[in-house]
C-alpha positions in Angstrom: 0.0 0.1 0.2 1.5 3.5 -1.0 1.3 6.5 1.5 -1.1 7.9 -0.9 -3.4 4.9 -0.5 -2.6 4.8 3.1 -3.6 8.4 3.6 -7.0 7.8 1.9 -7.9 4.6 4.0 -7.2 6.3 7.4 -9.3 9.4 6.2 -12.2 7.0 5.3 -11.6 5.1 8.5 -12.4 8.4 10.2 -15.4 8.8 8.0 -14.7 11.1 5.9 -16.0 11.1 2.2 -14.7 14.5 1.4 -11.2 16.1 2.1 -10.4 20.1 1.1 -7.6 22.0 -0.1 -5.7 23.2 -3.2 -3.2 20.5 -4.3 0.3 20.7 -6.6 2.1 19.2 -8.7 3.9 16.6 -6.6 2.4 13.7 -3.9 -0.5 15.5 -3.3 -1.6 14.7 -7.0 -1.2 11.0 -5.9 -3.5 11.3 -3.1 -6.1 12.8 -5.3 -5.8 9.4 -7.4 -5.9 7.2 -4.6 -8.6 9.4 -2.8 -10.7 9.0 -6.0 -10.1 5.1 -6.1 -11.1 4.9 -2.0 -14.4 7.0 -2.4 -12.5 9.9 -0.9 -13.3 13.5 -3.0 -11.3 16.3 -3.1 -13.2 19.6 -2.8 -11.2 22.3 -4.3 -11.1 25.2 -1.8 -10.7 29.0 -2.9 -8.1 29.7 -0.3 -6.2 27.2 2.1 -7.1 29.0 5.4 -10.5 28.1 4.6 -10.0 24.7 3.7 -8.6 23.7 7.1 -11.7 25.3 8.8 -14.0 23.4 6.5 -12.3 20.2 7.1 -12.3 20.8 10.9 -15.9 21.3 11.1 -16.5 18.3 8.3 -14.6 16.0 10.5 -15.9 16.6 13.5 -19.9 16.2 13.0 -18.4 13.0 10.8 -17.0 11.7 14.1 -13.2 11.8 13.6 -10.5 14.4 11.9 -10.9 16.0 9.0 -8.3 16.3 6.4 -6.9 19.6 4.5 -4.3 19.7 2.0 -1.8 22.7 0.9 1.3 22.9 -1.1 4.6 23.2 0.2 5.7 27.0 1.4 2.7 29.3 0.8 0.4 26.9 0.6 1.3 25.6 4.0 1.6 29.2 5.5 -2.3 29.6 4.2 -3.4 26.1 5.8 -1.4 27.5 8.8 -3.9 30.3 9.1 -7.2 28.1 9.3 -5.0 26.0 11.7 -5.3 28.6 14.3 -8.9 29.1 14.1 -9.2 25.0 14.5 -7.0 25.5 17.8 -8.9 28.1 19.1 -12.4 26.5 18.4 -11.0 23.0 19.6 -11.5 21.4 16.1 -9.6 18.2 14.9 -8.1 18.6 11.5 -4.7 17.1 9.9 -2.9 19.8 7.9 -1.2 17.6 5.5 1.6 19.6 3.5 3.8 18.6 0.6 7.4 19.4 1.9 10.9 19.5 -0.4 12.1 15.9 -1.2 14.5 14.6 1.6 18.4 14.8 0.4 17.6 17.4 -2.1 18.0 20.8 -2.9 15.0 21.0 -5.6 11.9 23.1 -5.1 14.0 25.3 -3.3 12.0 28.3 -4.3 9.2 26.9 -1.8 11.5 25.6 0.6 10.9 26.6 4.2 10.5 25.1 7.9 6.7 24.5 8.1 6.7 22.9 11.3 7.5 26.5 13.3 4.5 27.5 11.5 2.1 25.2 12.7 4.1 24.3 16.5 2.2 27.2 18.8 -1.1 25.7 17.9 -0.7 21.7 16.9 -1.5 19.3 18.9 1.5 17.4 17.1 4.2 18.1 14.1 4.8 14.8 12.5 6.5 13.8 9.1 6.3 10.8 6.8 10.0 10.3 7.0 11.0 7.1 5.4 9.5 4.4 3.0 7.8 1.4 4.9 7.5 3.4 8.3 4.9 5.9 7.0 1.4 4.1 8.0 2.3 4.5 11.7 2.5 7.9 11.3 -0.2 8.7 9.4 -2.3 6.7 12.2 -0.4 8.8 14.7 -1.5 12.3 13.2 -5.0 11.4 12.8 -5.0 9.9 16.3 -3.3 13.1 17.7 -6.1 15.3 16.3 -8.7 13.7 18.6 -7.0 13.1 21.5 -7.5 14.8 24.6 -8.7 18.7 23.5 -9.0 18.3 20.1 -6.9 20.5 17.4 -4.7 20.7 13.8 -1.9 18.3 13.4 0.6 18.9 11.0 1.7 16.3 8.6 4.5 16.8 6.7 4.6 14.7 3.2 8.1 14.9 1.4 7.0 15.2 -2.1 8.8 12.3 -3.6 7.0 9.7 -1.2 3.7 9.7 -2.8 3.9 6.1 -4.4 6.5 4.9 -1.5 5.5 2.1 0.4 3.6 3.0 3.5 4.0 -0.5 5.7 1.0 -2.0 7.3 -2.6 -1.7 6.8 -3.9 1.0 8.7 -4.4 0.0 12.6 -8.0 0.1 14.1 -9.0 3.6 14.9 -8.8 4.5 18.6 -11.9 5.5 21.0 -11.3 9.3 21.0 -12.9 9.5 24.5 -11.1 11.9 26.8 -9.8 9.9 30.1 -7.4 10.4 32.6 -5.9 8.7 35.6 -8.2 7.6 38.5 -9.4 10.3 40.7 -7.3 10.3 43.9 -9.7 9.6 46.9 -8.6 12.3 49.3 -8.9 14.8 46.9 -12.5 13.7 46.1 -13.0 13.9 49.9 -11.6 17.2 49.9 -13.9 18.8 47.0 -17.1 16.9 48.6 -16.5 18.5 52.4 -16.2 22.1 50.2 -18.6 21.8 47.7 -21.2 20.0 50.6 -21.0 23.0 52.4 -22.2 25.5 50.2 -26.0 27.1 50.3 -26.2 28.2 46.7 -23.9 26.8 44.9 -23.1 27.7 41.1 -22.2 24.7 38.7 -20.1 25.8 35.5 -19.8 22.9 32.9 -17.4 22.6 30.2 -16.8 20.6 27.3 -14.1 18.1 28.4 -17.4 16.5 30.2 -18.8 15.7 26.8 -15.3 14.3 25.6 -15.0 12.2 28.4 -18.4 10.5 27.8 -19.7 11.6 31.1 -22.6 13.7 30.1 -24.9 11.0 31.6 -23.4 11.9 35.3 -24.4 15.7 35.1 -28.1 15.4 35.6 -27.4 13.4 39.0 -25.1 16.0 40.0 -27.5 18.8 39.1 -30.1 16.5 41.1 -27.9 16.5 44.2 -26.5 19.9 44.3 -29.7 21.7 42.9 -27.2 24.9 41.9 -27.4 27.4 39.1 -25.9 26.1 35.9 -23.8 28.2 33.8 -22.1 26.5 30.5 -18.8 27.3 29.0 -18.8 28.0 25.8 -18.1 25.1 24.0 -20.7 23.3 26.2 -23.5 24.5 24.9 -26.8 21.8 24.7 -24.8 19.9 27.7 -27.8 20.3 29.6 -31.2 22.2 27.7 -30.9 25.6 28.0 -34.7 25.5 28.7 -33.9 24.0 32.0 -34.9 26.2 35.0 -31.2 25.7 36.5 -29.6 27.2 33.3 -28.6 30.9 34.0 -26.6 31.4 31.4 -23.1 30.9 28.9 -19.8 31.5 31.1 -17.4 33.6 28.9 -15.3 34.5 32.1 -16.2 38.3 31.0 -15.9 41.1 33.8 -17.9 43.8 35.0 -21.2 43.8 37.2 -23.4 43.7 34.2 -22.7 40.5 32.9 -25.4 37.6 33.5 -22.8 35.1 34.8 -21.3 37.4 37.5 -24.8 38.2 38.7 -25.4 34.7 39.3 -21.8 34.2 40.6 -22.7 37.4 43.0 -25.7 35.4 44.8 -23.5 32.4 45.2 -21.2 31.0 47.9 -19.4 28.9 45.7 -18.9 27.3 42.1 -17.8 23.8 40.7 -16.2 24.1 37.6 -16.0 20.5 35.7 -14.2 20.5 32.3 -13.9 23.6 31.9 -11.5 24.5 29.0 -9.2 28.0 29.8 -9.1 28.5 25.9 -12.8 28.5 25.3 -13.5 31.8 27.4 -12.7 35.3 26.4 -11.5 36.7 29.8 -9.9 35.3 33.0 -11.3 34.5 36.3 -12.0 38.1 37.7 -15.7 38.2 39.7 -13.9 40.4 42.7 -16.2 38.4 45.0 -13.6 36.3 46.6 -15.6 33.6 45.7 -14.4 29.8 46.4 -13.8 27.4 43.7 -13.6 24.0 43.4 -12.4 21.9 40.0 -12.6 18.7 38.3 -10.2 18.6 35.5 -9.4 15.2 33.5 -5.6 15.9 33.3 -3.5 17.6 35.9 -1.7 19.8 33.3 -5.0 21.0 31.8 -6.1 24.8 32.6 -9.1 26.0 33.7 -9.9 29.3 34.4 -9.9 29.9 38.3 -6.3 30.7 39.4 -6.6 29.3 42.7 -9.3 27.0 43.5 -10.1 25.6 47.0 -9.9 22.1 46.0 -9.1 20.6 42.6 -9.5 16.7 41.6 -7.5 15.8 38.2 -8.8 12.4 36.8 -11.2 10.9 34.4 -14.1 12.9 34.5 -16.1 9.9 33.9 -15.3 8.1 37.2 -14.8 11.8 39.1 -18.3 13.5 38.6 -20.2 10.2 39.9 -17.7 9.8 43.1 -18.5 13.4 43.8 -22.0 13.2 43.5 -22.1 10.2 45.6 -20.3 11.9 48.3 -22.3 14.9 48.5 -24.8 15.1 51.0 -28.6 15.1 50.1 -29.7 18.8 50.5 -32.6 19.5 52.6 -33.1 23.4 51.0 -33.7 24.4 47.8 -30.0 25.0 46.8 -29.6 27.9 44.2 -33.5 28.8 43.8 -34.6 28.3 40.2 -37.2 31.4 40.6 -34.1 33.7 41.5 -32.1 32.6 38.1 -34.9 33.4 36.1 -35.4 36.7 37.8 -31.5 37.7 37.2 -31.7 36.3 33.7 -35.2 38.5 32.8 -33.3 41.7 34.4 -30.2 41.6 32.6 -31.9 40.4 29.1 -34.4 43.2 29.4 -31.7 45.7 30.4 -28.6 44.8 28.0 -30.2 42.8 25.1 -33.6 44.9 24.5 -34.1 45.5 20.7 -33.6 49.2 20.1 -36.8 50.3 19.6 -36.3 52.8 16.7 -34.1 50.5 14.5 -35.6 49.3 11.1 -33.6 46.2 10.9 -31.9 45.0 13.9 -29.5 42.2 15.3 -32.0 41.1 17.8 -34.3 40.4 14.6 -31.7 38.1 12.5 -31.2 36.2 16.4 -35.2 35.9 16.6 -36.1 35.1 13.4 -33.4 33.0 12.6 -34.3 31.1 15.7 -37.8 30.8 15.0 -37.4 29.1 11.7 -34.6 27.0 12.3 -35.8 23.5 13.4 -34.6 22.2 16.7 -32.3 19.9 15.2 -31.0 22.3 13.0 -27.2 23.7 13.1 -26.3 27.1 13.9 -22.7 28.3 12.5 -21.6 31.7 13.5 -18.5 33.8 14.3 -17.5 37.1 16.2 -19.7 40.3 15.4 -21.3 42.8 17.9 -24.1 40.0 17.5 -22.0 37.3 19.2 -23.1 38.1 22.5 -26.9 38.3 21.6 -26.2 34.4 20.4 -25.0 33.4 23.6 -27.9 35.1 25.5 -31.0 35.0 23.2 -30.2 31.4 21.0 -31.5 29.0 23.7 -29.8 25.5 22.5 -31.4 22.1 23.7 -29.4 19.7 22.1 -25.9 19.3 21.6 -23.4 20.0 18.9 -26.3 22.1 16.9 -24.6 26.0 18.0 -21.0 26.3 16.6 -20.2 30.0 17.4 -16.6 31.1 18.3 -15.2 30.6 21.6 -12.2 32.6 23.1 -10.5 33.1 19.8 -13.6 35.3 18.7 -12.5 34.2 14.9 -13.6 36.3 12.0 -14.4 34.6 8.9 -15.4 31.7 10.4 -19.1 31.4 9.8 -18.4 30.6 5.7 -16.2 28.1 5.7 -17.7 26.2 8.9 -21.2 26.4 7.5 -19.8 24.5 4.6 -18.1 21.8 6.5 -21.2 21.3 8.6 -23.4 21.1 5.6 -21.4 18.9 3.6 -21.0 16.4 6.6 -24.9 16.6 7.5 -26.8 17.1 4.3 -30.1 16.3 5.3 -29.9 18.8 8.8 -30.9 22.3 8.2 -27.6 24.6 8.8 -27.6 28.5 8.8 -24.7 30.7 9.0 -24.7 33.9 10.5 -21.6 36.1 10.2 -20.5 39.9 9.6 -20.0 41.8 6.4 -16.2 42.3 7.5 -16.0 38.4 7.9 -17.6 37.7 4.4 -14.8 40.1 2.9 -12.3 37.7 4.0 -14.0 34.7 2.6 -15.9 35.6 -0.8 -13.8 33.5 -3.0 -15.4 30.5 -1.3 -19.1 31.5 -2.3 -17.9 29.8 -5.7 -17.2 26.6 -3.4 -20.9 26.7 -2.0 -22.5 27.0 -5.9 -20.1 23.7 -6.9 -20.7 21.9 -4.0 -24.0 22.3 -4.1 -24.2 22.9 -0.1 -28.1 24.7 0.3 -27.1 27.1 3.3 -28.5 30.5 4.3 -25.9 32.8 4.7 -27.3 35.5 6.8 -24.7 38.8 7.0 -25.2 41.3 9.6 -24.5 44.2 7.5 -23.4 47.8 9.1 -20.8 48.5 6.4 -18.2 48.9 8.9 -15.9 47.0 11.3 -18.3 47.7 13.8 -17.5 46.3 17.0 -14.1 48.3 16.7 -15.8 51.3 16.2 -18.2 50.8 19.0 -15.0 50.6 20.9 -13.9 53.8 19.4 -17.0 55.7 20.6 -16.9 53.9 24.1 -13.4 55.4 24.6 -14.0 58.7 22.9 -12.0 58.3 20.2 -12.6 59.8 16.4 -14.5 57.5 14.6 -11.4 56.7 12.1 -10.7 54.2 9.2 -13.6 51.2 9.8 -16.2 52.1 7.2 -16.8 50.1 4.4 -17.6 50.7 0.9 -21.3 49.6 0.1 -20.7 46.0 -1.5 -24.0 44.2 -3.3 -23.2 41.1 -1.6 -26.5 39.5 -3.1 -25.4 40.5 -6.1 -22.1 39.1 -6.0 -23.7 35.4 -5.1 -26.2 35.7 -8.0 -23.1 36.1 -10.1 -21.7 33.0 -8.6 -24.9 31.2 -9.4 -26.3 31.1 -5.9 -29.7 33.0 -4.3 -29.3 36.5 -3.2 -31.4 38.8 -1.2 -31.2 42.5 0.6 -33.4 42.8 3.3 -34.3 45.8 5.2 -36.7 45.1 7.6 -37.9 41.6 10.0 -40.8 40.6 7.7 -38.7 40.8 4.3 -35.9 38.7 6.1 -38.7 36.5 7.7 -40.0 35.6 4.4 -36.5 35.2 2.6 -34.7 32.9 5.3 -38.0 30.6 4.9 -37.4 30.7 1.1 -33.6 30.2 1.5 -34.1 26.9 4.1 -36.4 25.5 1.5 -34.1 26.1 -1.7 -31.3 23.7 -3.3 -28.9 26.1 -3.4 -27.0 28.5 -1.0 -28.6 31.9 -0.3 -26.7 35.3 0.8 -28.8 37.2 2.7 -27.6 40.8 3.0 -29.3 41.9 6.1 -28.8 45.7 6.3 -29.2 46.8 10.1 -29.3 50.0 11.4 -25.9 50.6 11.9 -25.3 53.5 15.0 -28.2 51.3 17.1 -26.4 48.1 16.2 -23.1 49.6 17.1 -24.3 51.1 20.5 -25.9 47.7 21.5 -22.1 46.3 22.0 -21.4 48.0 25.0 -24.3 46.8 27.4 -24.2 42.9 25.6 -20.6 42.6 27.1 -21.9 44.3 30.1 -19.6 47.3 29.5 -22.7 49.9 29.9 -25.8 49.4 31.9 
């Protein structure tokens, strides 16, 4: 079996039918042919950074690691940009890059040391370095992308080894469950004594719980503790957000007007379980002196509370039920659900209300998209003034139906991520919500939507500006300088590329066009022209800076 055939076989074992990128004239052409014969088809992308993002979301929703390719040198550099996005969103992708052949100085124009481009964000940087041994390296690359906390992996492939022998057949794909050592009984006992003494506890649930296969243990813990529940960003859907104990999304933002901080201010202790320090926007800074307890899968996993009063490291599938069993049964109501509801209602009414004089507002986009997308549909989004609106106004009831952006607050994410999601789940409705500045980064991928037939409504919140930073200029009393965009008819651009396009200025038209887009057999770009000043002025209240 050749290296090219081995890569194709391993990708198929990951559940992939597609991989993404731009090939060159060397070994990547061998992969194209091997993939064609194995049922693994290349989706040609407009840019390698988009390829890495699309592959990551596609792979995740197919239950494995995605595969993205790029030529050596500039292609690898472009692919590294997408790998950064996958790192911040904890998405698994193998970035397969050609490199200069061993022992030769050919292709010197594109010769560079590619590993340092990926090293700061990669779970591993590996290289197929000898004929007959490449198979084990290929297996290791895909395993590293999904192990622990998922992320990108660089797999370098010398361009003269496309037809080299890869050795043995692919190893059985290992389970990607996040494990850990057995939890220490004494640490568990300390945690139980601490947590058991709290009268109004808060629990913050993180994405490592699902990765550890411990989701089922969460309900028993909640029933025992009766806490208010905050969800880490990548943990949305871990419990249904219509649960009366659900208090909000925890992003570690500072400030007294932040919903999570209002809840924490009424608590006497917070238990953090599987919280990923990378998946929040800020640091633990409530100013409350609140005692915390942490459950983490591995000792080197960073959370967000700097000095917990107790910490238990170990397999969450073991430590979660063990802690629950060690806690005393409550004789009181814990954190009252009615108080959770009151705090939520107050913050939402004060900080997230629709601007009354706006013809079309971002709140309209969120409400109408939530109304029309089925409960099992997938929303894909990115950063923008609307991002906290999605955190607070978009209830998630099922895991893996909400993909925004966590601590990375990534621009340019929605278009390639929505493409990957739709190609992975072609029968599931998918909506992408993005900003006009982000769309400008990815306009070339509209052709990819047309060519693949991925029928996704892409709703662009358009204020003709880099609105987030323009809002910050106003808050700081700075001149409104340099951040306006020229008017662009995005709907016409979409139509010119074979897609549907619509420009909307009011909620009724948006509802009609989005309903039609969900029923269409091609992608639709909906240019939602929100009122710029009310939209930009909404940023301060939503992040808790202004009341």
